[in-house]
C-alpha positions in Angstrom: 0.0 0.0 0.0 1.0 3.6 -0.5 2.0 5.6 2.5 2.5 9.3 2.7 5.7 10.5 4.5 6.0 14.2 5.5 9.8 14.9 6.2 11.0 18.0 7.9 13.9 19.2 5.8 16.4 22.0 6.5 19.8 22.9 5.1 21.1 25.7 7.3 23.8 26.7 4.7 21.3 27.4 1.9 17.9 27.9 3.7 16.5 30.4 6.3 13.7 28.1 7.6 12.8 24.4 7.8 10.1 23.1 5.5 8.0 20.0 5.0 8.3 17.8 2.0 6.0 14.9 1.2 6.8 11.5 -0.5 4.6 8.6 -1.3 6.2 5.2 -0.5 5.1 1.7 -1.4 5.1 -0.1 2.0 4.9 -3.7 2.7 4.2 -5.4 6.1 7.3 -5.4 8.4 8.9 -2.5 6.5 10.9 -0.1 8.8 11.1 3.6 8.7 14.8 3.3 7.8 14.0 1.1 4.8 11.4 3.6 3.6 13.9 6.5 3.9 16.4 4.5 1.9 13.8 3.8 -0.7 13.1 7.6 -0.9 16.7 8.3 -1.2 17.4 5.7 -3.9 14.2 6.2 -6.0 12.9 9.7 -5.5 15.3 12.2 -3.8 19.0 11.4 -3.4 19.5 14.8 -1.6 17.6 13.6 1.6 20.1 13.3 4.4 19.9 11.0 7.4 22.2 8.8 9.4 22.2 4.9 9.6 24.7 2.1 10.1 24.0 -1.2 11.8 20.3 -1.5 10.9 20.0 -3.7 14.1 19.2 -1.2 16.9 22.7 -1.4 18.2 24.6 1.7 16.9 22.0 4.3 17.6 22.8 6.3 14.5 19.3 6.4 13.1 17.5 8.0 16.1 15.0 10.6 14.8 11.6 11.9 15.8 8.9 9.7 14.2 5.3 10.7 14.5 6.2 13.1 17.3 8.5 10.9 19.5 12.2 9.9 19.4 12.6 6.4 17.9 15.2 4.3 16.1 14.2 4.2 12.4 15.7 0.8 11.9 13.4 -0.9 14.5 10.3 1.2 14.0 7.9 -0.4 11.5 5.9 1.8 9.3 2.4 0.3 9.2 1.8 0.2 13.0 2.7 3.8 13.2 0.7 4.7 10.1 -2.4 3.0 11.4 -2.2 5.2 14.6 -1.7 8.5 12.9 -3.0 8.1 9.3 0.4 9.4 7.9 4.0 9.4 8.7 5.9 12.4 10.0 9.7 12.3 10.3 11.8 15.0 11.9 15.3 15.4 13.3 15.8 14.9 17.1 14.7 17.8 19.3 17.2 19.6 21.5 19.9 19.1 18.8 21.1 21.5 16.1 20.3 20.3 12.6 23.3 19.7 10.2 21.0 18.8 7.3 17.5 17.3 7.1 17.4 14.5 9.6 21.1 14.5 10.5 21.8 16.5 13.7 25.0 17.8 15.4 26.1 15.3 18.2 29.0 17.3 19.3 27.3 18.7 22.4 26.1 15.1 23.2 29.8 13.9 23.2 30.9 17.0 25.1 28.5 16.1 27.9 29.7 12.6 27.9 33.3 13.8 28.1 32.4 15.9 31.2 31.7 12.8 33.3 35.1 11.3 32.5 33.7 8.2 30.8 36.3 5.7 31.9 36.9 3.7 35.1 39.3 5.0 37.7 39.8 1.8 39.8 41.0 1.8 43.3 43.8 -0.7 44.3 42.9 -4.3 43.5 42.6 -6.6 46.4 45.3 -9.3 46.8 42.7 -12.0 45.9 41.3 -10.1 43.0 38.0 -8.4 42.6 34.8 -10.2 43.7 31.8 -8.9 41.8 28.6 -10.1 43.4 25.4 -10.7 41.4 23.8 -7.7 43.0 26.9 -5.5 42.2 26.6 -6.3 38.5 22.8 -5.9 38.5 23.1 -2.4 39.9 24.8 -1.1 36.8 23.4 -3.6 34.3 20.8 -1.3 32.8 23.3 1.5 32.4 25.5 -0.7 30.2 22.7 -1.1 27.7 23.0 2.5 26.5 23.7 2.8 22.8 24.2 6.6 23.0 21.5 7.3 20.4 20.5 10.7 22.0 16.8 9.9 22.2 16.7 10.6 26.0 18.3 14.0 25.4 15.9 14.8 22.7 12.9 14.7 25.2 14.6 16.1 28.3 12.7 19.0 29.7 15.7 20.2 31.7 18.0 20.1 28.7 15.4 22.1 26.7 15.4 24.8 29.4 19.1 24.7 30.2 21.5 23.8 27.3 24.3 23.4 29.9 22.4 20.6 31.8 24.5 17.4 31.9 21.5 15.5 30.4 20.2 11.9 31.0 22.7 10.1 28.7 25.8 11.4 30.4 24.1 10.7 33.8 23.6 7.1 32.8 27.3 6.8 32.0 28.2 8.4 35.2 26.2 6.0 37.2 27.8 3.1 35.3 31.1 4.3 36.8 29.9 5.5 40.3 28.0 2.2 40.7 30.9 0.1 39.9 32.5 -1.5 43.0 36.0 -1.1 41.6 35.6 2.7 41.1 38.1 4.7 43.2 36.9 8.2 42.6 33.2 7.9 43.6 33.1 11.0 45.8 35.0 13.2 43.4 32.7 12.2 40.6 29.6 12.9 42.7 31.0 16.3 43.7 31.3 17.2 40.1 27.9 16.0 39.2 26.3 17.9 42.2 27.5 21.2 40.9 25.3 23.6 38.9 23.7 22.0 35.7 24.3 18.6 37.3 22.0 15.7 38.3 20.1 17.7 40.8 18.7 20.0 38.0 16.7 17.0 36.6 12.9 17.8 36.9 12.0 14.1 36.8 9.6 14.5 33.8 10.3 10.8 33.1 10.5 11.3 29.3 14.0 9.9 29.1 12.9 6.6 30.6 9.6 6.5 28.7 11.2 6.9 25.2 14.5 5.1 25.6 14.6 2.4 22.9 16.8 0.0 25.1 15.1 0.3 28.4 18.0 1.9 30.1 15.8 3.9 32.6 18.0 7.1 32.8 15.9 8.6 35.5 16.6 5.6 37.7 20.4 6.2 37.2 20.0 9.9 38.2 18.0 9.0 41.3 20.8 6.5 42.3 23.5 9.2 41.7 21.5 11.5 44.0 21.1 8.9 46.7 24.8 8.0 46.5 25.8 11.7 46.8 23.8 12.1 50.0 25.2 8.8 51.3 28.8 10.2 50.6 27.8 13.5 52.4 28.0 15.5 49.1 25.2 17.7 50.2 26.5 21.4 49.8 23.9 22.1 47.1 20.4 23.1 46.9 19.0 19.8 45.5 20.5 17.7 48.3 19.5 20.4 50.9 15.9 20.3 49.7 15.8 16.5 49.8 17.2 16.4 53.4 14.7 19.1 54.4 11.8 17.0 53.0 13.1 13.9 54.9 13.3 16.0 58.1 9.9 17.6 57.6 8.1 14.1 57.3 10.0 12.8 60.3 9.2 15.8 62.4 5.5 16.4 61.7 4.5 13.7 59.2 3.9 16.0 56.3 5.6 18.6 54.2 6.4 21.9 55.9 6.9 23.8 52.6 7.8 27.1 54.3 10.4 25.6 56.7 11.9 23.6 53.6 12.4 26.9 51.7 14.7 28.3 54.4 16.5 25.0 54.8 17.1 24.7 51.1 18.0 28.3 50.2 19.4 29.6 53.6 18.1 32.6 55.5 19.7 35.3 53.2 18.6 33.8 49.9 15.1 33.3 51.4 14.9 37.1 52.2 15.6 37.7 48.5 12.4 35.7 47.7 10.2 38.1 49.6 8.8 40.0 46.6 7.8 36.6 45.0 6.3 35.6 48.4 4.2 38.7 48.4 2.8 37.9 45.0 2.1 34.3 46.1 0.3 35.6 49.2 -1.9 37.8 47.1 -3.0 34.7 45.1 -3.4 32.5 48.1 -0.4 30.3 47.1 2.1 31.1 49.9 2.8 28.1 52.1 2.7 29.0 55.8 4.8 27.5 58.6 3.2 24.4 60.2 2.5 25.5 63.8 -0.1 22.8 64.6 0.9 19.5 66.0 2.2 16.5 64.1 -0.1 14.2 62.4 -1.9 11.4 64.3 0.2 8.3 64.2 3.5 10.2 63.9 5.1 7.7 66.2 4.5 5.0 63.4 6.2 7.2 60.9 9.2 7.6 63.0 9.5 3.9 63.6 10.0 3.6 59.9 12.8 6.0 60.0 14.4 4.2 63.0 14.1 0.9 61.0 16.0 2.4 58.0 18.7 3.8 60.3 19.2 0.4 61.9 19.5 -1.2 58.4 22.0 1.4 57.4 24.1 0.7 60.5 24.1 -3.1 59.8 25.4 -2.5 56.2 28.1 -0.4 57.6 
């Protein structure tokens, strides 16, 4: 059957704005988007630019936006997508600068990867050699599945708002190293990742995990890095302070004391700088007030949970 493809094209060297171009492709059951693009390139328009290599969902080269979401063209079949939308739209990855048509500049992606020093810095090996337990390997197993296609970065809300954000892909690589029992520079890595534009700037939109084609679960890696940073006492940043304030609030009164958390997160002086915003929030009934009433009923049960967690931590130590 004939399927209409709308492809977003752009050559920054010769055009001022992107434009849409339509192609009609004869599609068979099981045909992939990459096969359709190759057919267009070979039969209709050899000027169409896109990347591809392995055709086996291993290299990550053919990641692009298909029907509004990042996917690997080599593993995305045309007809299931066409039946959902009634047509096929193909665009370059979001949050990436276009080189030409569907090919994007991956230089910023690799620069972010380089920032996390993507290699193991092992501590001294024990005399009897390393013993890697099953649970140790399982902790970083998901991170090792990353094919660096850039799909997670393409849908990252934090990266869209802040081009300097480390991004989910580099965070996954960082967890692959921090989570390795042989790594000897854990705290130093966590200190760097906890600086501005680091893992604490993630807004937990979950898009990176939802659209990863290899089930790497980048958000889980970011959460593990945050937890490990707190465990290693790397807490001199707003993200860690806010998390600790939240934990303290629930332990103290059984609920979120948002006003107190603001002071503990920002500190007294910076909180004073938020007074103009606070006045606007008060005018609209949005300003959180300090909790002055007693803790919730059953607060003792809540605190028992905290005590149990602390005992478990001490046993591990």
